[in-house]
C-alpha positions in Angstrom: -16.2 12.1 1.3 -13.9 9.6 -0.8 -12.0 6.6 0.5 -9.4 5.0 -1.3 -7.9 1.3 -1.1 -4.9 0.9 -2.7 -5.6 -3.2 -3.3 -4.9 -6.1 -4.9 -7.1 -8.6 -5.8 -5.3 -11.5 -4.9 -4.3 -9.8 -1.8 -5.6 -12.1 1.4 -5.3 -8.7 3.1 -6.5 -6.5 0.9 -9.6 -8.3 0.4 -10.2 -8.8 4.2 -9.3 -4.7 4.9 -12.3 -4.0 1.3 -14.9 -6.2 3.5 -14.4 -4.4 7.3 -14.9 -1.2 4.7 -17.6 -2.6 2.8 -18.9 -4.0 6.1 -18.6 -0.2 7.9 -20.8 0.8 5.0 -18.9 2.4 3.1 -17.8 1.4 -0.3 -14.6 3.2 -1.6 -13.2 4.5 -4.6 -11.0 0.9 -5.4 -7.4 1.6 -7.5 -5.7 -2.5 -8.8 -2.0 -0.9 -8.8 -1.0 -4.1 -9.9 -2.4 -2.0 -13.4 -2.8 1.1 -12.1 0.0 1.6 -10.6 0.7 5.3 -8.6 2.7 8.0 -9.5 6.1 8.5 -7.4 4.7 10.9 -5.6 1.7 9.5 -4.7 3.6 6.3 -4.2 5.9 8.4 -1.5 3.0 10.3 0.3 0.9 7.1 0.7 4.4 6.4 2.2 4.9 9.1 4.6 1.5 9.8 5.4 1.2 6.5 6.6 4.4 7.0 8.8 6.6 4.4 7.4 9.5 4.2 6.0 9.8 3.0 2.4 11.7 -0.2 3.1 8.2 -0.5 5.5 5.8 -1.0 2.4 8.1 -2.8 0.3 7.2 -6.6 0.0 10.7 -8.0 0.4 9.0 -11.4 -0.4 8.1 -11.2 -4.1 11.5 -13.0 -5.9 12.1 -9.9 -7.4 12.4 -7.4 -4.1 15.5 -10.7 -4.6 16.4 -10.5 -7.9 17.3 -6.7 -8.0 18.6 -7.1 -4.8 16.8 -4.7 -2.7 17.3 -5.9 0.0 21.4 -4.7 0.5 22.1 -1.8 2.7 23.3 0.5 0.4 19.8 1.2 -1.5 18.5 3.9 -1.0 15.4 4.9 -1.0 15.3 6.3 -4.4 16.3 3.5 -6.1 13.9 1.2 -4.1 11.2 3.9 -4.8 11.9 3.2 -9.2 11.5 -0.4 -8.5 8.9 -0.8 -6.7 7.7 1.7 -9.4 9.0 -0.6 -12.6 7.8 -3.6 -10.5 4.7 -3.1 -8.7 4.1 -6.7 -7.3 6.9 -4.9 -4.8 4.4 -2.4 -3.0 2.4 -3.8 0.3 -0.5 -3.0 0.1 -3.5 -3.0 1.1 -2.4 1.2 2.0 -6.2 2.3 2.6 -6.4 7.2 2.7 -9.3 7.8 3.8 -10.4 11.8 5.9 -8.3 10.6 9.0 -5.2 9.5 7.6 -3.1 7.3 5.8 -2.8 3.5 6.6 -0.6 0.0 5.4 -3.8 -1.9 6.5 -2.2 -5.4 7.7 -3.1 -6.5 9.4 -6.8 -5.3 8.0 -7.9 -4.8 11.7 -5.8 -0.9 11.7 -8.4 0.5 9.4 -10.2 1.3 12.4 -7.6 3.9 13.6 -8.4 6.0 10.1 -12.7 5.3 10.3 -15.0 8.0 9.8 -17.4 7.5 13.1 
């Protein structure tokens, strides 16, 4: 059983989610997405599988979000994805993928929805 976490070690939510996985006895595949950026297809699938829209998966608090004018409602999902791929810090985290589904684990306890028994 492969479980993946899209991880930023600087993020307290990501660290908390990783801790919950390990407390459950699971050592996930850790993908540090800032240096190992997912492909466009993978990022789109993560977002869709988590039941989110692209705007729900972008970090609006990052300075580059404002610098690029991404808050403008005229910015399309395709443009947001382009920005997230060019600036992976914009990808909200942590996404976790298990055999039971994909979630953006904010808060970390969201993980419980997709943890195997």
